[in-house]
C-alpha positions as CSV (number, residue, x, y, z in Angstrom):
1,X,-7.1,19.4,-8.1
2,X,-7.2,16.3,-9.9
3,X,-5.8,13.2,-8.2
4,X,-3.8,10.8,-10.3
5,X,-2.5,6.7,-9.7
6,X,0.8,6.1,-8.5
7,X,2.5,3.0,-8.3
8,X,5.7,1.9,-6.4
9,X,7.2,-1.5,-7.5
10,X,10.0,-3.4,-7.9
11,X,12.5,-5.4,-6.0
12,X,14.3,-2.6,-4.4
13,X,14.0,-1.4,-0.9
14,X,11.7,1.8,-0.7
15,X,8.4,1.2,-1.9
16,X,6.4,1.7,1.3
17,X,9.0,4.3,2.5
18,X,8.2,6.6,-0.5
19,X,4.2,6.1,0.2
20,X,4.9,6.8,4.1
21,X,6.5,10.2,2.9
22,X,3.9,11.2,0.5
23,X,1.4,10.8,3.3
24,X,3.5,13.0,5.5
25,X,3.5,15.6,2.6
26,X,0.2,15.6,2.5
27,X,-1.0,15.7,6.0
28,X,1.3,18.7,5.9
29,X,-0.8,20.3,3.5
30,X,-3.7,19.8,5.5
31,X,-4.9,16.7,3.2
32,X,-6.3,13.7,4.9
33,X,-4.9,10.0,4.3
34,X,-6.1,6.5,4.5
35,X,-3.4,3.8,4.5
36,X,-4.2,0.2,4.2
37,X,-1.8,-2.2,4.8
38,X,-2.4,-5.6,3.2
39,X,-0.2,-8.6,4.1
40,X,1.0,-7.0,7.2
41,X,0.2,-7.4,10.5
42,X,2.0,-6.1,13.9
43,X,3.2,-2.8,15.3
44,X,5.5,-1.4,12.5
45,X,7.3,1.9,13.7
46,X,5.3,3.9,11.0
47,X,2.1,3.0,12.6
48,X,3.4,4.5,15.8
49,X,5.0,7.5,14.3
50,X,1.7,8.2,12.2
51,X,-0.7,7.7,15.0
52,X,1.3,10.1,17.6
53,X,2.1,12.9,15.0
54,X,-0.6,13.1,12.4
55,X,-4.2,12.7,13.3
56,X,-5.1,13.3,9.5
57,X,-3.6,9.9,8.6
58,X,-5.5,6.7,9.2
59,X,-3.5,3.6,9.0
60,X,-5.0,0.2,9.1
61,X,-3.3,-3.3,8.8
62,X,-5.4,-6.2,6.9
63,X,-3.2,-9.2,7.0
64,X,-2.2,-12.2,9.3
65,X,0.9,-12.9,10.3
66,X,3.6,-15.0,8.6
67,X,1.9,-15.0,5.2
68,X,5.1,-14.0,2.8
69,X,5.2,-16.9,0.6
70,X,3.1,-19.9,-0.8
71,X,-0.6,-20.4,-1.0
72,X,-2.8,-17.9,0.8
73,X,-5.1,-19.5,3.6
74,X,-8.8,-18.9,3.6
75,X,-7.8,-16.5,6.8
76,X,-5.5,-14.6,4.6
77,X,-8.2,-14.2,2.0
78,X,-10.9,-13.1,4.4
79,X,-8.5,-10.6,5.8
80,X,-7.6,-9.0,2.8
81,X,-11.5,-9.0,1.6
82,X,-12.3,-7.6,4.7
83,X,-9.7,-4.6,4.3
84,X,-10.3,-4.4,0.6
85,X,-14.1,-3.5,1.2
86,X,-13.3,-1.1,3.7
87,X,-10.6,0.7,1.4
88,X,-13.4,0.8,-1.1
89,X,-15.8,2.4,1.4
90,X,-12.9,5.1,2.2
91,X,-12.5,5.7,-1.7
92,X,-16.4,6.3,-1.9
93,X,-16.8,8.2,1.2
94,X,-14.7,11.5,-0.5
95,X,-13.3,11.5,3.1
96,X,-9.8,11.2,1.9
97,X,-7.4,12.8,-0.2
98,X,-5.1,10.5,-0.7
99,X,-5.4,6.6,-0.1
100,X,-2.2,4.2,0.1
101,X,-2.8,0.4,-0.8
102,X,0.4,-0.8,0.8
103,X,1.4,-4.0,-0.7
104,X,-1.4,-4.2,-2.9
105,X,0.3,-5.3,-5.9
106,X,1.7,-8.3,-4.4
107,X,-1.6,-9.3,-3.1
108,X,-2.9,-9.5,-6.7
109,X,0.2,-11.4,-7.7
110,X,-0.3,-14.1,-4.9
111,X,-3.9,-14.5,-5.9
112,X,-5.7,-12.7,-3.0
113,X,-7.8,-10.9,-5.7
114,X,-7.8,-11.0,-9.7
115,X,-6.6,-7.8,-11.1
116,X,-9.7,-7.2,-13.1
117,X,-11.4,-6.4,-9.5
118,X,-8.2,-4.0,-8.9
119,X,-8.8,-2.2,-12.3
120,X,-12.5,-2.0,-11.6
121,X,-11.6,-0.3,-8.5
122,X,-9.2,2.1,-9.9
123,X,-12.2,3.3,-12.5
124,X,-14.1,4.0,-9.2
125,X,-11.7,6.7,-8.0
126,X,-13.4,10.1,-7.4
127,X,-11.4,12.8,-9.7
128,X,-9.6,14.5,-6.5
129,X,-8.4,11.2,-4.8
130,X,-4.8,10.3,-5.4
131,X,-4.3,6.7,-5.0
132,X,-1.0,5.1,-4.4
133,X,-0.1,1.1,-5.0
134,X,2.7,-0.3,-3.5
135,X,4.3,-3.7,-3.6
136,X,6.5,-6.0,-5.8
137,X,5.2,-7.6,-9.2
138,X,2.9,-4.9,-10.3
139,X,0.6,-6.3,-13.1
140,X,1.5,-4.8,-16.4
141,X,-2.1,-3.8,-16.9
142,X,-1.8,-1.7,-13.5
143,X,1.4,-0.2,-14.8
144,X,-0.4,0.8,-18.0
145,X,-3.2,2.2,-16.1
146,X,-1.4,4.2,-13.7
147,X,0.0,7.9,-14.2
148,X,3.0,7.7,-12.3
149,X,5.4,4.3,-12.1
150,X,8.4,4.3,-10.0
151,X,10.5,1.0,-10.4
152,X,12.7,0.7,-7.2
153,X,15.7,-1.5,-8.3
154,X,17.9,-3.5,-6.1
155,X,21.4,-3.1,-6.5
156,X,22.8,-4.3,-3.1
157,X,21.1,-5.0,0.1
158,X,22.9,-6.2,3.4
159,X,19.8,-8.6,4.1
160,X,21.9,-10.9,1.4
161,X,24.7,-10.7,4.1
162,X,22.3,-11.8,6.8
163,X,21.3,-8.5,8.4
164,X,17.6,-8.9,9.4
165,X,15.1,-6.2,9.1
166,X,15.7,-3.6,11.9
167,X,13.3,-1.8,13.8
168,X,13.1,2.0,12.9
169,X,14.8,1.1,9.5
170,X,12.9,-1.6,7.8
171,X,10.3,-1.9,10.2
């Protein structure tokens, strides 16, 4: 079966959630999954769930706490590089059917890697591997190269009323 490149982007909620749903579906079909979470650090609820229920899903985080806005530090860049190198090895290992690069679009947008490097990575994709890229601000060249693009559009969000991220719902 041929694998495709999927992009989940936009300002609306649900990009990571959609990718995690695909991971669950793939694991349920006997496929192996590698999830790399960039710019994230901490025990998000999905990490606990996936570790408990799906041994065929590997999830790793490559980020430093509190890097959301501003210029990335040397530590942020180092954590990203380490993670991206590991993802490249996973891609070329032929061990995984589905690889999810969570928040990779925002990592490119914030300057942690040039878009040209991500494009070269996408071109290395073995034919049967499905790749999913999530995060706001997907670069136009990535959108053009992808086989499927879903743009999540925020219409209304309770965060604007001061509701913080809730464990089990947003984190």
